[in-house]
N, C-alpha and C positions, 0 to 999 in steps of 0.2 A: 431252269424254266420253269420248274414249280414256286420259286420265289416270283416270276413274273406273273404267273397264274393266279396267286392267292394275292400278292402286292398291289399290282399292277392292270390286271384284266378287269375291268366293271363285270365283267357276263359270267354265271352259271359255267364252273368248268368241270369237267372228267377228265383226272388226270389219268394215264394209266400209264405203269412202268411196268415191265417187260421182267420177268423173275429171272429169267437167265440173263439176264445185262449186269446185276447186282457185284457180280463179283469182279465184272469186269474194269480195266481201268480206263477214265475215261481222258481221252485224246483227242486233238482235234484231227488228230492223223492228214494232213494236209488239207484237210478243208475248209473251204470259204464261204460265205454268208453270198447267198442271190439277192441281190437290192430286193429290197420290198418294193413293190408295186403301191402306188396310191390307191386302187380299189381293193387291196387283199387287206378285212378287217383283221387286225392281230399280229400281222405278218410280222411290224419291227418288235414283237415282244415274241413271238417263237419261231425265228429263222427257217427258210430250206435251205440246205447246205448240197456242195456238189463239189465233188475231185474228180480227179483226171484228166482225159486228154480236152484241148479246147475245140478239137475235130476230131471226133471220136467212129467209129466204125458202127460203133453199139453204144447206147444211153441205156443204163439199170436203173428204172427208180423202184426205190424200198423205204421201209422205215421201220423202225423199231425192232424185233428181234430178227428179222430178216437181213439187216443192215451186213450184220460180220459174215455174214454165208453171201452175201452177195460180192463183199470185198474180196474173199479168198477166192470165186469163182471167177473175177475181175484179174486178180490173178493170175489164174489159171488159164483164161481166153488171151491174156498179154504172153505170157510165157510158154503155152503149147500153141496156140493159135496165131501168135504175131498180129493182136487185134488193137487197135485201142480203144478204151475203154474211159465212159464217162459214168461215176454214180452220181444220183440225185436223189437226196434223202427231204422230205418235208417235217418237220415236228409237229405239227396240226394238220390234221387231218378234216377235219369239220371247224370253221367253215375253210371250205380248201383255197389255198392262196394263187389263183387259178392265174391271175394276170402272171405274178412271177411263174409258174409253171409253163402257160404259153410262151413266155416271152424264151424262156430258157429250152423248152424242148419243141416250139413249132417247125423247127428248121434242121432238127435232128433227121439223118437215113431211117436211123433203127432206133424199134424202142421196147425195152421189156421191162414191162411192171411185174415186181415181184412182191407176193406177201406171200404170209402164212397164214392170211385167214382164206376163206372160201372166197374165190374170186367172181362169183358170181354175183352182182347183183350191190359190188361194194365200191373198194378205194378207187381199185383199178377200171372197172365198170366206169366209174366217174370221171374218169382220166383219158382213158380213150374217149370216151364221147366228146367231152369237151374237147380236145384233138379234131374230132373226126366236124363237129361241128365249128371248126375254125378255119377248116380248110387243108389240115396236115395231111401230107402228100406220100409219105414214108411208109415204109414197115413197122407193124405193130403187133404184141404179142402180147399174154398175159399169165402167169406163173401163180399156181394157190395149190390150195388143198382141193380135193374133190368134195363133192357138195354132203358130207355124211361129218354126225358126230367128231371131233377132235379126242383120242381117247388120253385119259388122263395118265396108264401108264407109260414112263420114260421112253422104254424099249417101243414099245406101240404107236406113241405120239411120233417119235422122230421118224418109224417109216413114213409116216406120211406126210411130214412136213419137208418141200422140197428143202433140198440141200446143193451143193456146189456143182456137184455133177450133174442133176438135174436141171441147173438155171445155163450151166454150159450148153448140154443137148437144147435147150431152147432157144437160145442166142445161133445156133448151128442150124438151126430149122429156119431162121429167119433171114441167114445170108444170102 
């Protein structure tokens, strides 16, 4: 993606990497690309990925550092709650791959957007507004941090960020 951002994308780019993912092995882990839609600027260079059930009970929409946490939560939901789970992970947040996300999400029964940022006025708010404006009829929720500064100390930061148990609890709330 960094090569695409610097060599192929003609627009100014802010490329963000999550520090906790530096040590993680990069593996496709069963993810597949969602077909880029014609109206989504840059979606062919920065794909949206999906993994899991084709007919899920719950779809988790997440990105960046929350993606491994969402994957752990998906395993817990499948093993302990016998739910089918789909994970969708956009690589680009702005411009939002609106048409690809709409195609992937519009007919899902339940969606939980998980982010480690403040979920007010951000990515999850935009995604859920986009869904509602396009006639989405399922249940939705979002999970993020409280609207306070995120602590620098690792122990305090971890207490603020959603973990897999918080994701599981949020999913169970919307079932």
